[in-house]
DSSP file (Angstrom, degrees, kcal/mol; ACC not computed):
  #  RESIDUE AA STRUCTURE BP1 BP2  ACC     N-H-->O    O-->H-N    N-H-->O    O-->H-N    TCO  KAPPA ALPHA  PHI   PSI    X-CA   Y-CA   Z-CA
    1    1 A M              0   0    0      0, 0.0     2,-0.5     0, 0.0     0, 0.0   0.000 360.0 360.0 360.0 132.8   26.7   61.3   -1.5
    2    2 A K        -     0   0    0      2,-0.0     2,-0.5     0, 0.0     0, 0.0  -0.838 360.0-152.9-102.4 129.0   25.9   57.7   -0.6
    3    3 A I        -     0   0    0     -2,-0.5     2,-0.3     0, 0.0     0, 0.0  -0.883  13.5-140.4-102.7 125.5   22.7   56.1   -1.8
    4    4 A S        -     0   0    0     -2,-0.5     2,-0.3     1,-0.0    -2,-0.0  -0.640  16.4-125.5 -86.1 142.4   21.4   53.3    0.4
    5    5 A K        -     0   0    0     -2,-0.3     2,-0.2     1,-0.0    -1,-0.0  -0.643  21.3-128.9 -85.3 140.0   19.9   50.3   -1.3
    6    6 A R        -     0   0    0     -2,-0.3     2,-0.4     1,-0.1    -1,-0.0  -0.508  33.2 -92.6 -83.1 156.9   16.4   49.2   -0.3
    7    7 A Y        +     0   0    0     -2,-0.2    -1,-0.1     1,-0.1     0, 0.0  -0.568  41.8 179.4 -69.6 124.3   15.6   45.7    0.6
    8    8 A T        +     0   0    0     -2,-0.4    -1,-0.1     2,-0.0    -2,-0.0   0.119  33.0 128.4-114.8  19.8   14.5   43.9   -2.5
    9    9 A G        -     0   0    0      1,-0.1     3,-0.1     3,-0.0    -2,-0.0  -0.219  68.0 -88.6 -71.8 166.2   13.9   40.5   -1.1
   10   10 A K        -     0   0    0      1,-0.1    -1,-0.1     0, 0.0     2,-0.1  -0.476  44.0-108.5 -74.6 144.1   10.6   38.6   -1.6
   11   11 A P        -     0   0    0      0, 0.0     2,-0.3     0, 0.0    -1,-0.1  -0.441  41.1-166.2 -69.1 149.0    7.8   39.2    0.9
   12   12 A R        -     0   0    0     -2,-0.1     2,-0.5    -3,-0.1    -3,-0.0  -0.944  21.5-116.7-137.4 158.1    7.2   36.2    3.2
   13   13 A I        -     0   0    0     -2,-0.3     2,-0.5     2,-0.0     0, 0.0  -0.808  31.4-122.4 -94.7 130.5    4.5   35.1    5.6
   14   14 A E     >  -     0   0    0     -2,-0.5     4,-0.7     1,-0.2    -1,-0.0  -0.622  24.5-166.4 -73.4 122.4    5.5   34.7    9.2
   15   15 A M  H  > S+     0   0    0     -2,-0.5     4,-2.6     2,-0.2     5,-0.2   0.791  72.9  67.8 -84.8 -30.5    4.8   31.1   10.2
   16   16 A I  H  > S+     0   0    0      1,-0.2     4,-2.2     2,-0.2     5,-0.2   0.932 103.4  43.3 -63.3 -48.6    5.1   31.3   14.0
   17   17 A P  H  > S+     0   0    0      0, 0.0     4,-2.1     0, 0.0    -1,-0.2   0.879 114.3  53.0 -63.8 -33.4    2.0   33.4   14.6
   18   18 A L  H  X S+     0   0    0     -4,-0.7     4,-2.1     2,-0.2    -2,-0.2   0.911 109.2  47.7 -65.4 -42.6    0.1   31.3   12.0
   19   19 A I  H  X S+     0   0    0     -4,-2.6     4,-2.5     2,-0.2     5,-0.2   0.890 109.7  54.3 -65.1 -40.0    1.1   28.1   13.8
   20   20 A D  H  X S+     0   0    0     -4,-2.2     4,-2.2    -5,-0.2    -2,-0.2   0.920 109.5  46.9 -59.8 -44.3    0.0   29.6   17.1
   21   21 A V  H  X S+     0   0    0     -4,-2.1     4,-2.3     2,-0.2    -1,-0.2   0.904 111.5  50.9 -65.8 -41.3   -3.4   30.5   15.8
   22   22 A V  H  X S+     0   0    0     -4,-2.1     4,-2.3     1,-0.2    -2,-0.2   0.918 111.6  47.2 -64.3 -43.3   -3.9   27.0   14.3
   23   23 A F  H  X S+     0   0    0     -4,-2.5     4,-2.4     2,-0.2    -1,-0.2   0.887 110.4  53.1 -65.2 -38.1   -3.0   25.3   17.6
   24   24 A L  H  X S+     0   0    0     -4,-2.2     4,-2.1    -5,-0.2    -2,-0.2   0.918 110.8  46.4 -62.2 -43.9   -5.3   27.6   19.5
   25   25 A L  H  X S+     0   0    0     -4,-2.3     4,-2.4     2,-0.2    -2,-0.2   0.896 111.1  52.8 -64.7 -40.0   -8.2   26.7   17.1
   26   26 A L  H  X S+     0   0    0     -4,-2.3     4,-2.1     1,-0.2    -2,-0.2   0.920 110.2  47.2 -61.6 -44.7   -7.3   23.0   17.4
   27   27 A I  H  X S+     0   0    0     -4,-2.4     4,-2.3     2,-0.2    -1,-0.2   0.897 110.7  52.6 -65.0 -40.1   -7.4   23.1   21.2
   28   28 A A  H  X S+     0   0    0     -4,-2.1     4,-2.2     1,-0.2    -2,-0.2   0.918 110.5  47.4 -62.5 -43.1  -10.7   25.0   21.2
   29   29 A F  H  X S+     0   0    0     -4,-2.4     4,-2.3     2,-0.2    -1,-0.2   0.874 110.0  53.3 -66.3 -36.7  -12.3   22.3   18.9
   30   30 A I  H  X S+     0   0    0     -4,-2.1     4,-2.1     2,-0.2    -2,-0.2   0.941 111.2  45.3 -63.3 -46.5  -11.0   19.6   21.1
   31   31 A F  H  X S+     0   0    0     -4,-2.3     4,-2.1     1,-0.2    -2,-0.2   0.884 112.2  52.0 -65.5 -38.1  -12.5   21.1   24.3
   32   32 A M  H  X S+     0   0    0     -4,-2.2     4,-1.5     1,-0.2    -1,-0.2   0.921 111.6  45.6 -65.3 -42.5  -15.8   21.8   22.5
   33   33 A T  H  X S+     0   0    0     -4,-2.3     4,-1.6     1,-0.2    -1,-0.2   0.857 111.2  53.4 -70.2 -33.0  -16.1   18.2   21.3
   34   34 A M  H  X S+     0   0    0     -4,-2.1     4,-0.8     1,-0.2    -1,-0.2   0.906 109.6  47.8 -66.5 -39.4  -15.2   16.8   24.7
   35   35 A S  H  < S+     0   0    0     -4,-2.1     4,-0.5     1,-0.2    -1,-0.2   0.807 110.9  52.2 -71.5 -27.2  -17.9   18.9   26.4
   36   36 A M  H  < S+     0   0    0     -4,-1.5    -1,-0.2     1,-0.2    -2,-0.2   0.808 113.6  42.3 -77.1 -29.3  -20.5   17.7   23.8
   37   37 A T  H  < S+     0   0    0     -4,-1.6    -1,-0.2     1,-0.2    -2,-0.2   0.483  91.2  85.9 -96.9  -2.3  -19.7   14.0   24.3
   38   38 A L  S  < S+     0   0    0     -4,-0.8     2,-0.6     1,-0.2    -1,-0.2   0.922  95.1  38.2 -64.3 -43.5  -19.5   14.0   28.0
   39   39 A H        +     0   0    0     -4,-0.5    -1,-0.2    -3,-0.2    17,-0.0  -0.928  60.5 173.3-114.8 114.4  -23.2   13.6   28.6
   40   40 A R        +     0   0    0     -2,-0.6    -1,-0.1    -3,-0.1    21,-0.1   0.356  51.0  92.9-100.6   5.6  -25.0   11.3   26.1
   41   41 A G  S    S-     0   0    0     32,-0.1    -2,-0.1     1,-0.1    31,-0.1  -0.162  82.1 -88.9 -90.1-174.8  -28.4   11.2   27.8
   42   42 A I        -     0   0    0     59,-0.1     2,-0.5    29,-0.1    -1,-0.1  -0.624  50.2 -94.2 -91.1 154.7  -31.5   13.3   27.3
   43   43 A P        +     0   0    0      0, 0.0     2,-0.3     0, 0.0    -1,-0.1  -0.576  56.7 161.4 -73.6 123.2  -32.0   16.5   29.3
   44   44 A V        -     0   0    0     -2,-0.5     2,-1.0    21,-0.1    21,-0.1  -0.917  48.3-105.4-134.4 161.1  -34.0   15.9   32.4
   45   45 A D        -     0   0    0     -2,-0.3    59,-3.0    56,-0.0    60,-0.2  -0.782  46.2-154.5 -89.6  99.7  -34.5   17.8   35.7
   46   46 A L        -     0   0    0     -2,-1.0    57,-0.1    57,-0.2    84,-0.1  -0.410  12.4-116.4 -78.9 147.8  -32.4   15.7   38.1
   47   47 A P        -     0   0    0      0, 0.0    84,-3.0     0, 0.0     2,-0.3  -0.359  35.5-112.8 -71.8 165.2  -33.0   15.6   41.8
   48   48 A R  E     +a  131   0A   0     82,-0.2     2,-0.3    -2,-0.1    84,-0.2  -0.782  35.1 171.2-106.3 146.8  -30.2   16.9   44.1
   49   49 A A  E >   -a  132   0A   0     82,-2.6    84,-1.7    -2,-0.3     3,-0.8  -0.988  35.0-135.4-149.4 148.1  -27.9   15.0   46.5
   50   50 A S  T 3  S+     0   0    0     -2,-0.3    82,-0.1     1,-0.2    -1,-0.0   0.645 106.1  47.6 -80.1 -13.8  -24.9   16.1   48.5
   51   51 A T  T 3  S+     0   0    0     81,-0.0     2,-1.4     1,-0.0    -1,-0.2  -0.206  74.6 140.3-116.0  40.6  -22.9   12.9   47.5
   52   52 A S    <   +     0   0    0     -3,-0.8     2,-0.4    79,-0.1    -3,-0.1  -0.623  16.5 132.3 -94.5  83.0  -23.6   13.0   43.8
   53   53 A H        +     0   0    0     -2,-1.4     2,-0.4    78,-0.1    78,-0.0  -0.980  23.9 173.2-131.1 122.0  -20.4   11.9   42.1
   54   54 A V        -     0   0    0     -2,-0.4     2,-0.6    76,-0.1    -2,-0.0  -0.990  33.5-125.8-128.7 134.4  -20.4    9.3   39.3
   55   55 A D        -     0   0    0     -2,-0.4     3,-0.2     1,-0.1    -2,-0.0  -0.707  25.4-171.4 -77.4 116.8  -17.6    8.3   37.1
   56   56 A K        +     0   0    0     -2,-0.6     3,-0.3     1,-0.2    -1,-0.1   0.044  51.1 104.3-101.9  25.4  -18.9    8.7   33.5
   57   57 A K  S    S+     0   0    0      1,-0.3     2,-0.6     0, 0.0    -1,-0.2   0.984  89.3  18.0 -72.6 -57.1  -16.1    7.1   31.6
   58   58 A D  S    S+     0   0    0     -3,-0.2    39,-1.1    37,-0.1     2,-0.3  -0.804  95.0 121.4-121.9  88.1  -17.5    3.7   30.5
   59   59 A F  E     -b   97   0B   0     -2,-0.6     2,-0.4    -3,-0.3    39,-0.2  -0.937  55.2-129.1-146.5 163.7  -21.3    3.7   30.9
   60   60 A I  E     -b   98   0B   0     37,-2.5    39,-2.9    -2,-0.3     2,-0.5  -0.968  30.8-140.0-111.2 132.6  -24.7    3.3   29.2
   61   61 A S  E     -b   99   0B   0     -2,-0.4    12,-2.8    37,-0.2     2,-0.5  -0.840  16.9-173.6-100.9 125.6  -27.1    6.2   29.8
   62   62 A I  E     -bC 100  72B   0     37,-2.8    39,-3.0    -2,-0.5     2,-0.4  -0.976  10.3-161.3-116.5 120.0  -30.8    5.4   30.4
   63   63 A G  E     -bC 101  71B   0      8,-2.5     8,-2.8    -2,-0.5     2,-0.5  -0.839   8.1-167.4-105.0 137.6  -33.0    8.5   30.6
   64   64 A I  E     -bC 102  70B   0     37,-2.0    39,-3.0    -2,-0.4     6,-0.2  -0.974  13.4-155.9-123.2 115.7  -36.5    8.5   32.2
   65   65 A R    >   -     0   0    0      4,-2.4     3,-1.6    -2,-0.5   -21,-0.1  -0.400  30.0-108.0 -87.6 167.6  -38.5   11.6   31.5
   66   66 A A  T 3  S+     0   0    0      1,-0.3    41,-0.2    40,-0.1    -1,-0.1   0.777 117.7  60.2 -65.1 -27.4  -41.4   12.9   33.6
   67   67 A D  T 3  S-     0   0    0     39,-0.1    -1,-0.3     2,-0.1    39,-0.0   0.442 121.8-103.7 -82.8   1.8  -43.9   11.8   31.0
   68   68 A G  S <  S+     0   0    0     -3,-1.6     2,-0.2     1,-0.3    -2,-0.1   0.446  72.6 142.0  95.4   1.2  -42.8    8.2   31.4
   69   69 A K        -     0   0    0      7,-0.0    -4,-2.4     9,-0.0     2,-0.4  -0.555  39.0-147.1 -78.5 142.3  -40.7    7.8   28.2
   70   70 A I  E     -CD  64  77B   0      7,-0.6     7,-2.5    -2,-0.2     2,-0.4  -0.910  12.6-167.5-112.3 135.7  -37.6    5.7   28.5
   71   71 A F  E     -CD  63  76B   0     -8,-2.8    -8,-2.5    -2,-0.4     2,-0.6  -0.974  13.3-159.1-126.2 137.4  -34.4    6.5   26.4
   72   72 A L  E >  S-CD  62  75B   0      3,-3.1     3,-1.1    -2,-0.4   -10,-0.2  -0.948  86.7 -25.5-114.0 107.3  -31.3    4.4   25.9
   73   73 A D  T 3  S-     0   0    0    -12,-2.8    -1,-0.2    -2,-0.6   -32,-0.1   0.938 129.3 -46.6  48.8  54.6  -28.5    6.7   24.8
   74   74 A K  T 3  S+     0   0    0    -13,-0.2     2,-0.5     1,-0.2    -1,-0.2   0.491 117.1 113.4  70.9   8.6  -31.0    9.3   23.4
   75   75 A E  E <   -D   72   0B   0     -3,-1.1    -3,-3.1   -33,-0.0    -1,-0.2  -0.948  69.6-123.5-112.2 124.1  -33.0    6.7   21.5
   76   76 A E  E     +D   71   0B   0     -2,-0.5     2,-0.3    -5,-0.2    -5,-0.3  -0.435  39.2 172.9 -68.8 134.3  -36.6    6.1   22.8
   77   77 A V  E     -D   70   0B   0     -7,-2.5    -7,-0.6    -2,-0.2     2,-0.2  -0.918  28.6-125.5-136.9 161.4  -37.2    2.4   23.7
   78   78 A T     >  -     0   0    0     -2,-0.3     4,-2.5    -9,-0.1     5,-0.2  -0.487  40.5 -99.5 -94.3 174.9  -40.0    0.3   25.4
   79   79 A S  H  > S+     0   0    0      2,-0.2     4,-2.0     1,-0.2     5,-0.1   0.911 125.6  47.1 -63.2 -41.7  -39.3   -1.9   28.4
   80   80 A A  H  > S+     0   0    0      2,-0.2     4,-2.0     1,-0.2    -1,-0.2   0.911 113.7  47.7 -66.8 -41.4  -39.1   -5.0   26.2
   81   81 A G  H  > S+     0   0    0      1,-0.2     4,-2.4     2,-0.2     5,-0.2   0.863 109.3  54.5 -65.7 -35.6  -36.7   -3.2   23.7
   82   82 A L  H  X S+     0   0    0     -4,-2.5     4,-2.6     2,-0.2     5,-0.2   0.917 107.3  50.3 -63.3 -43.7  -34.7   -2.0   26.7
   83   83 A L  H  X S+     0   0    0     -4,-2.0     4,-2.1     1,-0.2    -2,-0.2   0.926 112.4  45.9 -61.9 -45.5  -34.2   -5.5   27.9
   84   84 A S  H  X S+     0   0    0     -4,-2.0     4,-2.0     2,-0.2    -1,-0.2   0.911 115.3  46.2 -67.4 -40.9  -33.1   -6.9   24.6
   85   85 A K  H  X S+     0   0    0     -4,-2.4     4,-2.6     2,-0.2    -2,-0.2   0.908 113.5  48.4 -68.7 -40.5  -30.7   -4.0   23.9
   86   86 A L  H  X S+     0   0    0     -4,-2.6     4,-2.7    -5,-0.2    -1,-0.2   0.876 109.7  53.0 -67.1 -35.7  -29.2   -4.2   27.4
   87   87 A T  H  X S+     0   0    0     -4,-2.1     4,-2.2    -5,-0.2    -1,-0.2   0.915 110.5  47.6 -63.6 -42.2  -28.7   -7.9   27.1
   88   88 A R  H  X S+     0   0    0     -4,-2.0     4,-2.0     2,-0.2    -2,-0.2   0.923 112.5  49.2 -63.8 -43.9  -26.9   -7.5   23.8
   89   89 A Y  H  X S+     0   0    0     -4,-2.6     4,-3.5     1,-0.2    -2,-0.2   0.930 111.6  49.3 -58.2 -45.5  -24.7   -4.7   25.4
   90   90 A H  H  < S+     0   0    0     -4,-2.7    -1,-0.2     1,-0.2    -2,-0.2   0.861 109.3  51.4 -66.4 -35.7  -23.9   -7.0   28.4
   91   91 A N  H  < S+     0   0    0     -4,-2.2    -1,-0.2    -5,-0.2    -2,-0.2   0.883 118.5  37.9 -67.6 -36.8  -23.0   -9.9   26.2
   92   92 A R  H  < S+     0   0    0     -4,-2.0    -2,-0.2     1,-0.3    -1,-0.2   0.901 133.1  22.7 -79.2 -42.8  -20.6   -7.7   24.2
   93   93 A Y    ><  +     0   0    0     -4,-3.5     3,-1.7    -5,-0.2    -1,-0.3  -0.793  65.1 178.6-128.2  86.4  -19.3   -5.6   27.1
   94   94 A P  T 3  S+     0   0    0      0, 0.0    -1,-0.1     0, 0.0    -4,-0.1   0.713  81.3  54.1 -66.0 -20.2  -19.7   -7.4   30.4
   95   95 A D  T 3  S+     0   0    0     28,-0.1   -37,-0.1     2,-0.0    -5,-0.1   0.331  78.8 129.1 -95.3   8.5  -18.0   -4.6   32.4
   96   96 A K    <   -     0   0    0     -3,-1.7    29,-0.4    -7,-0.2     2,-0.3  -0.367  47.9-145.5 -65.6 139.4  -20.3   -1.9   31.1
   97   97 A K  E     -b   59   0B   0    -39,-1.1   -37,-2.5    27,-0.1     2,-0.4  -0.711   4.0-140.8-104.0 157.4  -22.0    0.3   33.7
   98   98 A V  E     -be  60 126B   0     27,-2.3    29,-2.3    -2,-0.3     2,-0.5  -0.969   9.9-166.3-121.3 134.1  -25.4    1.9   33.6
   99   99 A I  E     -be  61 127B   0    -39,-2.9   -37,-2.8    -2,-0.4     2,-0.6  -0.983  10.4-151.3-118.1 124.6  -26.4    5.3   34.7
  100  100 A I  E     -be  62 128B   0     27,-2.9    29,-2.8    -2,-0.5     2,-0.8  -0.854   7.3-168.7 -95.2 121.1  -30.1    6.2   35.1
  101  101 A T  E     +b   63   0B   0    -39,-3.0   -37,-2.0    -2,-0.6     2,-0.4  -0.851  19.0 178.3-108.2  93.8  -30.8    9.8   34.6
  102  102 A G  E     -b   64   0B   0     -2,-0.8   -37,-0.2    27,-0.4   -58,-0.1  -0.803  31.8-116.5-103.6 136.2  -34.4   10.1   35.8
  103  103 A D    >   -     0   0    0    -39,-3.0     3,-1.9    -2,-0.4   -57,-0.2  -0.391  26.0-124.3 -62.2 143.7  -36.4   13.3   36.0
  104  104 A K  T 3  S+     0   0    0    -59,-3.0    -1,-0.1     1,-0.3   -58,-0.1   0.695 112.5  52.6 -68.6 -16.0  -37.3   14.1   39.6
  105  105 A R  T 3  S+     0   0    0    -60,-0.2    -1,-0.3     2,-0.1     3,-0.1   0.388  85.9 115.3 -96.0   3.2  -41.0   14.1   38.6
  106  106 A A  S <  S-     0   0    0     -3,-1.9     2,-0.2   -42,-0.2   -40,-0.1  -0.341  80.9 -88.8 -70.5 154.5  -40.8   10.7   37.0
  107  107 A S     >  -     0   0    0    -41,-0.2     4,-2.0     1,-0.2     5,-0.1  -0.430  25.0-143.8 -66.3 130.5  -42.8    7.8   38.5
  108  108 A Y  H  > S+     0   0    0      1,-0.2     4,-2.3     2,-0.2     5,-0.2   0.877 103.2  56.7 -60.8 -37.6  -40.9    6.0   41.3
  109  109 A E  H  > S+     0   0    0      1,-0.2     4,-2.2     2,-0.2    -1,-0.2   0.883 105.5  50.5 -61.8 -39.6  -42.5    2.8   40.0
  110  110 A L  H  > S+     0   0    0      2,-0.2     4,-2.3     1,-0.2    -1,-0.2   0.906 109.0  51.1 -66.1 -41.7  -41.1    3.4   36.5
  111  111 A V  H  X S+     0   0    0     -4,-2.0     4,-2.2     1,-0.2    -2,-0.2   0.920 111.7  47.5 -61.6 -43.1  -37.6    3.9   37.9
  112  112 A I  H  X S+     0   0    0     -4,-2.3     4,-2.1     2,-0.2    -1,-0.2   0.890 110.9  51.1 -65.6 -39.3  -37.8    0.7   39.9
  113  113 A S  H  X S+     0   0    0     -4,-2.2     4,-2.0     2,-0.2    -1,-0.2   0.878 109.8  50.1 -67.5 -35.2  -39.2   -1.2   36.8
  114  114 A V  H  X S+     0   0    0     -4,-2.3     4,-2.3     2,-0.2    -2,-0.2   0.906 110.0  50.7 -66.6 -40.6  -36.3    0.1   34.7
  115  115 A M  H  X S+     0   0    0     -4,-2.2     4,-2.2     1,-0.2    -2,-0.2   0.887 109.1  52.0 -62.0 -37.7  -33.8   -1.0   37.4
  116  116 A D  H  X S+     0   0    0     -4,-2.1     4,-2.2     2,-0.2    -2,-0.2   0.901 108.7  49.9 -64.0 -41.8  -35.5   -4.4   37.4
  117  117 A V  H  X S+     0   0    0     -4,-2.0     4,-1.5     2,-0.2    -2,-0.2   0.897 109.0  53.0 -63.5 -40.1  -35.0   -4.6   33.6
  118  118 A I  H  <>S+     0   0    0     -4,-2.3     5,-1.3     1,-0.2     4,-0.4   0.926 110.6  46.0 -62.0 -44.6  -31.4   -3.7   34.0
  119  119 A R  H ><5S+     0   0    0     -4,-2.2     3,-1.1     1,-0.2    -1,-0.2   0.861 108.1  56.8 -68.3 -34.5  -30.8   -6.5   36.5
  120  120 A K  H 3<5S+     0   0    0     -4,-2.2    -1,-0.2     1,-0.3    -2,-0.2   0.825 100.9  58.7 -64.0 -30.3  -32.6   -9.0   34.3
  121  121 A S  T 3<5S-     0   0    0     -4,-1.5    -1,-0.3    -3,-0.2    -2,-0.2   0.635 121.8-108.4 -74.4 -12.1  -30.2   -8.2   31.5
  122  122 A G  T < 5S+     0   0    0     -3,-1.1     2,-0.4    -4,-0.4    -3,-0.2   0.347  75.1 134.3 103.3  -5.6  -27.3   -9.3   33.7
  123  123 A I      < +     0   0    0     -5,-1.3    -1,-0.3     1,-0.1    -2,-0.1  -0.655  22.5 170.9 -81.2 128.5  -25.8   -5.8   34.4
  124  124 A V        +     0   0    0     -2,-0.4     2,-1.0    -3,-0.1    -1,-0.1   0.602  53.4  89.0-111.8 -17.8  -25.0   -5.3   38.1
  125  125 A N        +     0   0    0    -29,-0.4   -27,-2.3     2,-0.0     2,-0.4  -0.725  58.7 159.3 -85.5 102.2  -23.1   -2.0   37.9
  126  126 A L  E     +e   98   0B   0     -2,-1.0     2,-0.3   -29,-0.2   -27,-0.2  -0.980  16.8 177.8-132.3 135.5  -25.9    0.6   38.3
  127  127 A S  E     -e   99   0B   0    -29,-2.3   -27,-2.9    -2,-0.4     2,-0.5  -0.964  22.4-137.7-133.9 152.7  -25.8    4.2   39.4
  128  128 A L  E     -e  100   0B   0     -2,-0.3     2,-0.3   -29,-0.2   -27,-0.2  -0.952  24.7-135.0-108.6 126.6  -28.5    6.9   39.7
  129  129 A E        +     0   0    0    -29,-2.8   -27,-0.4    -2,-0.5     2,-0.3  -0.638  31.4 166.4 -85.7 136.8  -27.4   10.4   38.4
  130  130 A T        -     0   0    0     -2,-0.3     2,-0.2   -84,-0.1   -82,-0.2  -0.871  35.4-103.7-135.7 169.7  -28.2   13.4   40.5
  131  131 A K  E     -a   48   0A   0    -84,-3.0   -82,-2.6    -2,-0.3     2,-0.3  -0.653  44.7 -96.0 -91.3 155.4  -27.2   17.1   40.7
  132  132 A W  E     -a   49   0A   0     -2,-0.2     2,-0.6   -84,-0.2   -82,-0.2  -0.567  37.4-131.9 -71.3 128.9  -24.8   18.4   43.3
  133  133 A K              0   0    0    -84,-1.7    -1,-0.1    -2,-0.3   -81,-0.1  -0.739 360.0 360.0 -86.8 120.8  -26.7   19.9   46.2
  134  134 A E              0   0    0     -2,-0.6    -1,-0.1     0, 0.0    -2,-0.0   0.432 360.0 360.0 -96.5 360.0  -25.3   23.3   47.1
């Protein structure tokens, strides 16, 4: 009668499935952080337009809420503060673009005055953000 020997090697952890899970988690975190940093403005109810496409790579976001508050990259500012900060931005980064994300119920006069402040700071690349009209 022949007795077979059992495997007496040390147990080991399979590395390939572990590496797959780690890469999957890494990719998920990368996509989550990219989606969180895509829009740096404040949430507003944007008007709709059929030609609403803006390149958001290198920009400064100015938000105008319906209650008349102005935000520069999520920080509330006054008109005078906006002018000084935009002038500093323009001196450091002359090719910087500005996107105005204005609530559709915001005062038209306020939007025009913010555009005037932007031009006074020396920035000429200006866009108005809208939603895609379906």
